[in-house]
N, C-alpha and C positions, 0 to 999 in steps of 0.2 A: 581446512586451506584451500583444497579448489574451489570448494564451495564458493569461498570468500573471493576467488580470482574471475571465476564465471561472473556471476553477479557484477562486478567492474569491468568487466569484457562488456557483459549486457548492459552499463550503464552509457560506456562509451561509447559503441556498436547502436545504442539509440542517440545521442548525442548526434553524432556523424550522420545519419540517418535522415534525421531534423534539419540541418544544416545543408546537406545536399539537398533536401525536399525547399528548402524558402530558394538558395538558389537557382533555382529549377524553375520554380514559381517567379522568381524575378526576371530573368532569361525569357521565359514565354511572354511576359507581358511585353517587355520590350519589344522583343518579334511581334509580336501584339503591333505596338506602337508603328513599328517602321511599316509592316505590313500595311498594316491603312496607309501613310502617305504614299505608299508606291500604287494604293487601288485609288484613294484620293486621284492623284496625279496625273493616272493615268483616266480613267474617269472624266476628269477637266479636258484633256485632251483632246482626247476623243468628243467630246462636245464644241470642239474648235477646228475641230478636221471636215473642210467639206466632204459627200457622199466619195469624191473619183480617190480623194486625200482612205478615208478613213476606212473605200477598200482594197487600196494598197498596204496600210499597216497591218490590215486583218490577212491580210495572203502571202507579204513580206517583212515586216516588223521595219519598213520605212514607209516616209511620201514625200513627192516633191512639191516644192514651191517654185514658185518666180519672184526672182529679185526686182524688187518698184522701181530700182531705176535702173536699171540694167538690162532687164528681160530676159539674163539668163535662170536657165533652172537650175536650182540645188537638190538633193540629196538628201532629208534628213533621216538617220538611221537608228534605233531603237539605243539607246545608250544617253550619257550624262557628259561625255567630253569627244574631241577630236572624232564624232558622228557627220558630218556638214561636207558635205561633195557635194561640189559643183562639176555637171554631168555635163557632155558633148549630146548632139542631136539623137543619137547612139542610145542612152541613158547608159553610155561607161562614167565614170568618175577620170575627172580628169583634178581638178587641183582639190586638198580636202584644208577645212576651215578650220578652226578650235577656236571656239565662243561662247564663256559659259558665265549664269550667274551669279556675280559676286554673295554666293551664299550654295550653302550645302541643302541642294532641293533634291530631292525624288526625282529620275528619268518623264517621266512624264510632264514633271514641270518646265527643265532643261528646256524638251524640245519644242516645247509651247515658245517660250521666251524664243526659242534659236526662230520660230517660224514665224512669230509678230514683227522679229524686229527683219530678217529678209522681205518680208511682206509689207514694214512698211516705214523702212531707214534704212534698209541694204548698207548705203557707202558709209553708217554709222557702225554701223556692226563687224563690218568686214575692216575698216579702218582701226577695227582693239583684237581681230582677232590674229590669231595665229596658222601661217599657212601651211603647208604639208601636203608630200605627193602619196595622196596610197601605195599601199604595193596591192598589185592584184593576187600574187603570189598566196601570198599569208595576208586574210583579211585584217589580220587584229596590230600587225604591225607596218609601223611610221617612220619617212623618212620627215624631220623637220628642215625646215627650209631659213 
């Protein structure tokens, strides 16, 4: 009787471990794909940055761009939304602008799109952007306008 229960338990445990291993493998594959997208996005972004922008990004995970229409400076922080700040001459954030491509993209791809938009069609980008006030005391909390 005990030997039979032990065999049943062993069989159930083997099935459970097999299913668990399949789940782990599927998760590993999904993470590998997501990581590859992030890696490729950042690689492409880095290829498009000027030497000065690349140095800024490496030092602080942000880079500055100049708007093509107004000449204003914008700081694009690493991220995929609410990561663009209009900055003053001292480099302080004055206004935040939230605009992103209409797709689920890796952060590097979003930042590259924001860079290109501000440098080639600043007015068009800001026309669709949501304006917000950056909160300097808590950088991840924003007030929408």
